[in-house]
C-alpha positions in Angstrom: 0.0 0.0 0.0 1.1 3.6 -0.5 0.7 5.5 2.8 0.9 9.2 3.2 2.0 10.5 6.6 2.2 14.0 8.0 2.5 15.6 11.4 3.2 18.9 13.2 6.3 19.7 15.1 5.0 18.0 18.3 4.8 14.6 16.5 7.9 14.6 14.3 9.7 11.9 16.4 6.6 9.6 16.3 6.2 10.2 12.6 9.8 9.2 11.9 9.4 6.0 13.9 6.1 5.1 12.1 7.7 5.9 8.7 10.4 3.3 9.5 7.8 0.8 10.6 5.7 1.3 7.5 8.8 0.7 5.3 9.8 -2.4 7.2 6.2 -3.7 6.7 6.7 -3.3 2.9 4.6 -0.1 2.3 5.6 2.7 0.1 5.6 5.9 2.2 4.9 9.5 1.2 6.4 11.6 4.1 4.7 14.9 3.8 6.7 16.5 6.6 7.7 18.4 8.5 11.3 17.3 8.7 12.3 19.1 11.9 11.0 20.3 15.2 10.6 23.9 14.2 7.1 25.2 15.0 4.6 24.5 12.1 0.8 24.7 11.8 -1.0 21.4 11.9 -3.8 22.5 9.5 -1.2 22.9 6.7 0.0 19.3 7.0 -3.5 18.0 7.6 -4.7 19.6 4.3 -1.7 18.2 2.4 -2.5 14.7 3.8 -6.2 14.9 3.0 -5.4 16.0 -0.6 -2.9 13.1 -1.1 -5.4 10.5 0.1 -8.5 12.0 -1.5 -6.7 12.3 -4.9 -5.7 8.7 -4.9 -1.9 9.5 -4.7 -2.0 7.5 -1.4 -4.2 4.6 -0.4 -4.3 5.6 3.3 -3.0 8.3 5.5 -1.5 8.8 9.0 -2.1 12.2 10.7 -0.2 13.1 13.8 0.0 16.1 16.1 0.4 16.6 19.9 -3.1 15.4 20.7 -4.3 14.2 17.3 -7.3 16.4 17.6 -6.3 19.4 15.6 -4.9 17.6 12.6 -7.9 15.2 12.5 -10.2 18.2 12.3 -8.0 19.6 9.5 -8.0 16.4 7.5 -11.8 16.0 7.9 -12.4 19.4 6.2 -11.8 17.6 2.9 -14.9 15.8 1.7 -12.9 12.9 0.4 -11.1 12.2 3.7 -12.5 10.2 6.5 -10.1 10.6 9.4 -10.6 8.8 12.7 -8.8 9.8 15.9 -7.8 6.6 17.7 -5.9 5.7 20.8 -6.0 1.9 20.9 -6.3 -0.9 18.3 -10.0 -1.6 18.8 -11.0 2.0 17.7 -8.6 1.7 14.8 -10.4 -1.6 13.7 -13.8 0.0 14.0 -12.7 3.1 12.1 -11.9 0.9 9.1 -14.6 -1.7 9.4 -17.6 0.6 10.2 -16.5 4.0 8.9 -14.2 3.1 6.0 -11.7 5.6 7.5 -8.9 6.3 5.0 -6.8 8.3 7.5 -5.9 7.5 11.1 -5.0 10.3 13.5 -3.1 9.9 16.8 -1.6 12.2 19.4 2.1 11.9 20.1 1.7 13.4 23.6 -1.1 10.9 24.4 -0.2 7.7 22.6 3.2 6.0 23.0 5.1 4.7 20.1 4.2 1.0 20.8 0.5 1.8 21.1 0.6 4.0 17.9 2.4 1.1 16.1 -0.3 -1.3 17.2 -3.1 1.1 16.1 -1.5 1.6 12.7 -0.9 -2.1 12.1 -4.6 -2.8 12.9 -5.8 0.1 10.8 -3.9 -1.2 7.8 -4.9 -4.8 8.2 -8.7 -4.2 8.6 -11.1 -3.9 5.7 -14.3 -2.0 5.3 -17.2 -4.3 6.3 -19.7 -2.6 3.8 -23.2 -3.8 4.2 -25.3 -1.7 6.6 -22.3 0.7 6.9 -22.0 1.6 3.2 -25.0 4.0 3.0 -23.8 5.8 6.1 -20.3 6.2 4.8 -21.6 7.5 1.5 -23.4 10.3 3.4 -20.1 11.5 4.8 -18.7 12.5 1.4 -22.0 13.8 0.1 -23.8 15.2 3.1 -27.6 14.9 2.5 -28.0 15.9 6.1 -28.0 19.5 4.9 -31.4 18.9 3.2 -32.7 17.2 6.4 -31.5 20.2 8.5 -33.2 22.6 6.2 -36.5 20.7 6.3 -36.4 20.7 10.1 -35.7 24.4 10.3 
């Protein structure tokens, strides 16, 4: 698989570790940066990552920042990205199986390297279950909820 990965300055060390792991596991890696610990803005890297995954340049993505929250919000601004913030392997599995998440987000200050590695491995090994989940996932990229909200107003 081709995996895009990006972080902010708070998660560069974790990003570098996960890049090595991904390569060892046989994946092609697109490291979208940053390459140092100088302060950067997570939205810039989240948007880059979302574009790489949504355009098909990468099959899946890994988004990292201090908490994982900010960068996951940035990634999810793109309608073709479905980013799930996870902290343990079960949520990583559900993100793929039920939500067809194409990006995983984690917080370097909250999730240790071993746990992040376990989450990532699970995320990459799980497949989307489809079935009853498919219609819900379709609504994430083409939000018909706007029409529902307008009708209720």
